[in-house]
N, C-alpha and C positions, 0 to 999 in steps of 0.2 A: 839494530835495525837502521837502514839508511834513511836519510832525510826524505827521499822520494817515496819510500815505502810507508813512512810515517804519515806523509801528506795524503797518500792514496787511502790508507786505512781510515784516516780522519774524515776524508770525503765520503767513504762508504758509510761510516757511522752516522755522519751528518745527514746523508741522503736518506738513510733508514728512518731517522727521526722525523723526517717530513712525510715519508711514504706511509708509515704505519698508521698515524692518526687519520690520514685521508681515507685509508681503507676501512678503518674502524667506524668512520662517520658516514660511510656510504648509506643512504637511506634505504629502508625496506620499501618496496614498491607494491602497492595493492591495486588490483584492477576492479573497478566499480562499474557494473554493466546494467543497462536497461534496454528492454525491447521496445520501449515507447518513444514517441517523437522527442527530439531535442527541445522543441518549443513548449513542452508542458511546464507548468509551474515547478513540478518536482525536478525535472532535468535542467531547467534554465535558472532556477533560483535556489531551491532548497538543498539539493545535493552539492552544488558549488559552494554554498555557504558552509555546509558541514565540512567539506574538503579543506576550505581555506582555514577554518577555525582549528581543525585537527593538525594540519601541517604546520601552522604557526606555533601551536602549543608543543609540538614534538621537537622543536629546536633542531630541525634538519634530519631527524632520525626516521621520518616517515613521509612517503610521497604516495598520493592516491591519484590514479589515472582514471578519468571518467569516459565511459564509452556508451553514450545513449544511442537511440535509434536502431537497436538491433545489430550494432557493429560486430559484436562477438557472439551473436546468436539471435536470429530474427524472431523466433517464435516466443510469445509470452508464456506459453505452456511449458517450456523447457528450462526456464531460468533457474529454478531450484536445482535441477540436475547439473547445470553448469557449475554451480557453487559446490555441490557435493563431489563432483568429479575433479575439482580443482582447476577448471578452465578459467574461472573468474573467482575473485575473492569475496565480493559482495554483489548482490543483484537485487533488482526490484521484482519481487515475487508476489503474484496474486494467489493468495492461499487457496481460494476455491477451485483453482485449476488442478489441485491435487486432492480430490475429495477423500475425506477420511483421515488424511495425514495429520491435520491440525483440528480435531473435532471441536475443541472449545471455541476456536475462532468463528466457527459456523454460527454460534449463538448470537454474534453481533449482527447477523443478517436478519434477525427477527424485526418485523415492522413495528413502528410506533414506539421505539425505545429511545433513540437518540435524536437530538435536534441539529447537530452539525458534526463535522469531521473531528474537530478538536476534542470535544468531550468524549467521543467514542474512542479516539486514539489514545488519549491519556488514561482512560479507563482500562483499555486493553493492556497497555504497558504496566499499569499498576498490578493487574492480575498476573501478568508474566513474572514480575518481580516477586510475587508471593508464591510462585511455583505452581500455579493452577493449570498451566498449559502443558500439554504433552506434544511429542513430535520434535522436541528440540534437544534430544540427548546429545547429538554431535554438532549442534549448532549454537551460535550466540546470536541473539537478536540485537541488531545495531539500532533499529528504529522501526516504528510501525505507523501506518496511516490507515485508519478505519474510514475509508472513503465513503462519503455520502452526506445525507441520506440519499438512497436511490429512489427514483420516482418512475412512474409509468409514462412511456412515450410511444406514440403510435402514428402510423400514416392514415389510420382510419379514425373516423370521428369518435370522440369521447365526450360524453356529456353526463352520463350516469354510470353507476356500477354495472348496469345491465349491458352497456355497450362493450364491456370487456369479454362477454360470453363468446366463446369460440375463437377468439383472436389467438393467432400463433405468436407467442412472445418468447424471445430469447431469454434463457435463464442461465446464470453463471455458475450453478451448482445445485446440489440437492435441496437446500433450504429455499433458494429462490424458485426452484421448480415447485416446491410445495406452496409457496406464496402465490405463484401464478395459478396453480390449480384451485386454491382456495378462493381466488377472485373469479373463477369460471373460465380462465384462459387455458390455452394448450401450451405447456412448456416445451421449448426446443433447446436442447443442450449441445455441448460440443462445439461451441462457436466462440472463438476468442473475440475480444472487444474490437480488435482491428478489422474484423470481417463483418461487423453488424450492419453498417451502412449499406454495403454492397448487397447483403442478403435481404434487407428491407426493400431496396430498389428492385431486386429480382423476384420479389414476392415469396421468397423462402420463408420469411417471417413478416408479421404485420407490424411488430414493434419490439420494444425491449424494456427491461428495467435498467436504469443508468442514472448516475448522479448528474446533476445539471452541469457541473464543471467540465465534464468530458464530452458534452454534446458537440463541441466544435473540434476538439482534439481528434476525435474519431469520425468526424464528418456526419454524425448521426442527425444533426440539425438539417442537413441537406435532404434527408430521406423521411423524417418524421415531423409532422406539423402540429400534433396534439400532445399536450404535456399536462398531466395531472400534478398540481404543485402543492396540494394540501393533504396528501396521503404518503407519508414517509415510509418506504418499504424496506428499511434496513440498511446497514452499512456493510461494506466489503473490505476485508483485510488485505492491504498491500503492505508487505513486510520486507525488511532488508536484512537477510541473514548472512552470516559468514561461518565458515567451519570453525569449530571450537579449537582444533589444534592449530589453525592459522592464528587465531586470536592469542592463544597461549604462548605462541612462539615470538610474539612481538617483543622487541627490546624494551627495557623498562620505561624509558622516556616516551617511546611511541605508544606503549600500552597505557601509560598515564594520560597522555593526550587524548587517546581514543576513548578512555573511560570518562573523561571530562565532558565529552560532547555526544557520546552515544546515548541511547535510551530516551529519557524524558526530554532532554534538550533537543535532540534531533527530531523526535516525534512531534514536539510542539511546533518546531519550524515547519516541518512537512505539513501538518494539519492546518496551521494558520494560513499558509499560502494556498492550500487547497480550498479552504473556506472563502478566501478572497476570489479564487477562480470561480467558485460557485456563484458568488454575488455578481461577478462581471458577466458570466455567461447568462445568468437569469436576466440581467438588464438588456443584453443583446437580443435575447429571444422576445422579451416583452416589447422591444422597440420595433420588431419586425412584424409587419401586418400579415405575413404568411404563416405566422405561428400563433397558435391558440393556447393561452395559459388557462387551464381548466381547474376550477375548484368544485369538488363534489359537495353535495349538500350534507348537512349534519347527519341526516338520516342515512345517507350512503356511507359516510364515515363510520357510523355506528355498525352498519351492516358488515363492513370490512373488518372492523375490530372483532366482531363476533365470529366471523369466519376464520380469523387468525388465532383465536383464543387458545386452541389446543397445541399450537406449534411450539410453545415454550415448555411443554410438559417434559420433554427429554432432558432438560437442564434444571427445571424447577422441581427438584426432588433431592432428598438427602442421599449422598453417595459417599461412603467413608466419612460420614460426619460433616460433609460440606454440601451446601446447596449453592451450586455455581451461579444459577440465575440470580439469586438474592445477593450473592457476593458482587455480581456485576452491577446490580442496581445500587448497592451501597457505595461501590467505588465511583460510579457515575455521579451520585449525589454529592460525594466529596469533591469531585472535580467542579461541579456546578457551584458549590459553596466557595471554592477557592479562586473564582474568576478575578 
């Protein structure tokens, strides 16, 4: 072999030595979507914190691209389908927008059970880890925020339980619909959160059930001036699923990084920031003279609790040796004890 051929061969071998590792280390790219505004606590703080932690722990094997504000799909009701169809890898999904798909999560919408988002969220993930949730056969749960508690907000005066009678109230699913009916209101479904304020202004509905933290994100505070703040009307599951096959295909380092920060870590970050958002929004409402922060009397609260008593029966019964409602209460109490 001539000297020139030897040098050429050496150059090819040397070049391959540099090219192959570069190709091997190209990161897997995941798309993380949300239909909700970029300025929410979830999109501006919690998801970026998760992405930063996972990417750093993956040692360059994983990159997560964040698409808030409906960039990859504007409707909040279609986010789960985007994940299942492979359009996005992870999405912010409101479970109640697919009624019946995740029936156990509907249990968290029961009134007077949880005090804040954090205890409800960590309770939910604990039950998921124990295998109590259905609907996840082809999905992995990256994190969950049981947003709430939800409260009653209306453009019409609210001073007593009797004032709810006949009011048209937006309800985000069957359980919320039953809650509204039990209070004497008229439930109106099929309305994404992003359309509530407009529909209150147009008199399509008189009010809504909503957590305090989203009153400004969805501009509901511009349309509703009465807020009942001592009757917690349940929490709503906002979950972050990905396809199981996508998760299983992650390279070892990427998967290990993902596992380190998914689940309880991410759920805790999500819920703590949402509880801060609740506190901040409540302070804004209280400081505004145009808003009325209403507290029902003890008698009215007892009336509501009595009206809601039967709503839990669907879950407060033994099924295959498990009482799911009691399991939820037990997990909640463990979260409270572990503060």
